[in-house]
Each structure stands twice: as structure tokens, then as C-alpha cells.
C-alpha positions in Angstrom: 0.0 0.0 0.0 2.8 2.4 0.9 4.6 1.7 -2.4 1.5 2.7 -4.3 1.2 6.0 -2.3 4.9 6.7 -2.9 4.5 6.0 -6.6 1.5 8.3 -6.8 3.3 11.1 -4.9 6.4 10.7 -7.1 4.2 10.8 -10.2 2.5 14.0 -9.0 5.8 15.6 -8.3 7.2 14.7 -11.7 4.0 16.1 -13.3 4.3 19.4 -11.3 8.0 19.8 -12.3 7.2 19.2 -15.9 4.3 21.7 -15.8 6.4 24.4 -14.1 9.3 23.8 -16.6 6.9 24.0 -19.6 5.3 27.1 -18.3 8.7 28.8 -17.8 9.8 27.9 -21.4 6.6 29.5 -22.7 6.7 32.6 -20.4 5.9 35.9 -22.1 7.7 39.0 -21.1 5.6 42.1 -20.6 5.8 44.9 -23.2 6.9 47.4 -20.5 9.9 45.3 -19.4 11.0 44.7 -23.0 10.6 48.4 -23.9 12.8 49.4 -20.9 15.5 46.9 -21.9 15.6 47.7 -25.6 18.4 49.4 -27.4 18.3 51.7 -30.5 16.1 50.6 -33.3 17.5 49.2 -36.6 15.0 49.2 -39.5 15.2 47.1 -42.6 14.0 43.8 -44.1 13.9 40.3 -42.6 14.3 37.1 -44.5 14.2 33.4 -43.6 17.2 31.2 -43.4 17.9 27.5 -42.9 21.6 26.5 -43.5 20.5 23.0 -44.4 18.3 24.1 -47.3 20.1 23.4 -50.6 21.3 26.4 -52.4 24.4 28.6 -53.0 24.3 30.1 -49.5 23.9 26.9 -47.7 25.9 26.8 -44.4 27.0 24.2 -41.9 25.4 22.8 -38.8 26.9 25.3 -36.3 26.0 28.9 -35.8 28.5 31.7 -35.2 28.1 31.2 -31.4 29.0 27.5 -31.8 25.4 26.3 -31.2 23.9 23.8 -33.7 21.3 25.4 -35.9 17.8 24.5 -34.7 14.8 25.5 -36.7 12.5 24.9 -33.8 13.8 27.6 -31.4 13.3 31.4 -31.6 16.6 32.4 -33.2 18.1 34.6 -35.9 21.3 35.7 -37.7 22.1 39.4 -37.7 23.9 41.1 -40.6 27.6 40.9 -40.2 28.1 44.7 -40.1 25.7 44.9 -37.1 27.6 42.2 -35.1 29.0 44.7 -32.5 25.6 46.1 -31.8 24.6 42.6 -30.6 27.5 41.9 -28.4 29.9 40.5 -31.0 28.1 37.1 -31.5 31.3 35.1 -31.1 32.1 31.4 -31.0 31.6 30.0 -27.6 30.1 33.3 -26.2 26.6 33.4 -24.8 24.1 34.4 -27.4 22.5 37.9 -27.2 18.8 38.7 -27.7 16.8 41.1 -29.8 13.2 42.4 -30.0 11.9 42.0 -33.6 8.7 43.9 -34.6 6.8 43.6 -37.8 3.2 43.4 -39.1 1.9 44.3 -35.6 3.6 41.5 -33.8 6.6 41.4 -31.5 8.9 38.6 -30.6 12.2 38.1 -28.8 14.8 36.0 -30.7 18.2 34.7 -29.7 20.9 36.2 -31.9 23.3 33.3 -32.3 24.5 33.7 -35.9 25.8 36.4 -38.3 25.9 36.5 -42.1 26.5 38.5 -45.2 22.8 39.2 -45.9 21.4 40.5 -49.1 21.5 44.3 -49.2 18.6 45.9 -47.4 18.1 43.0 -45.1 19.2 43.3 -41.5 18.2 40.0 -40.0 17.6 36.4 -41.1 15.0 34.7 -38.9 15.0 31.0 -38.6 11.9 29.1 -39.6 10.1 29.2 -36.3 10.6 33.0 -35.9 9.6 33.8 -39.5 6.5 31.6 -39.2 5.3 33.8 -36.4 5.2 36.8 -38.8 4.4 34.8 -41.9 2.6 31.5 -40.9 2.7 30.2 -44.5 6.4 30.9 -44.9 5.5 32.1 -48.4 6.6 35.7 -48.3 10.3 35.0 -47.9 11.0 38.7 -47.0 9.2 41.0 -44.6 9.9 44.7 -45.0 9.8 47.5 -42.4 11.0 45.3 -39.7 12.3 46.9 -36.5 15.1 45.2 -34.6 16.3 46.3 -31.2 19.1 44.7 -29.2 18.0 43.7 -25.7 20.3 44.4 -22.7 21.0 41.4 -20.4 21.0 37.7 -20.9 17.9 36.6 -19.0 15.5 36.7 -21.9 13.2 33.9 -22.8 12.7 33.9 -26.6 9.2 34.0 -27.9 6.2 36.3 -28.4 6.0 39.5 -26.3 2.7 40.0 -24.6 
């Protein structure tokens, strides 16, 4: 009887830990907090990237920060000439974060890569981040995007509420 009770309690604790962890990973920062921590705005176009997609600009499995490219996280590559505004984005360094605004939506992305983007483009969003702005992923480029560096390294990437 006591082993059943212990198993039930253990199961309940595991469920609670998983629920708290899931809630934390989907936490949404308030607009006021994000606005307070934002740097100067950079305006331009955003495009989608996936280094594993075949093509002349295809890349490798690692980003500039040394992390493996993951299309399922909220991440982006910043234009090489903007690298210093985003903390350098160096191999082995902690990624920095940015607030990206377009089409009436705002999202925090992890800046873990850099690249020589097409002229006029300032950021390449990975597939998850781009699908937030363009659910069909058919546009390819979104114009009049505002990108602001975020100060600190405590950000949870995802939509801003």
C-alpha cells in the first residue's frame, strides 16, 4: 500500500516539475519590461534562413556562437556589419537577444549567428521565428522590420505580450 502511495506522490511531483518547466519555457515578457531593456532601433527587411536548405548560400550545422542550428527555437542571424551592436556574436560566447517587430507582432529572438545578408536585409529569422510573422512561410522577406538589441542575458525567446 505504501509503495502505491509513494509512486502516486512521485508521479504527482514529476507532473508538477514538468508543468512548471513547460510554463517557464513559454513565459511571455511584458511589453513594459521589454521596452525598458531595448536598445536603438534598426529598420530594414527580414528574411528566412535555414543553413541545411540546398542552395548557393547553404551553411553548416553550427551557428557563429557555436550552437547547432535549430529551426524549432526562436533564433536569428544578424547582418555581419551589425555584429558589434549585438555583443559580438562570437564562437563560444553566450548568445544575445533582440526584439523584432513587424506586421503588428513582437517577438524576442536569440541572436546566435551572423551572415552577409542580401543588401537591405538586417536579420535572417529561422523558420520558427519567421513563421510567427508569416505563418505560411510564403513571403520570404518582410519589409519595415524593427530590430532592437535587448540588454541582459535573461530573456526567454518567444512572443511578447
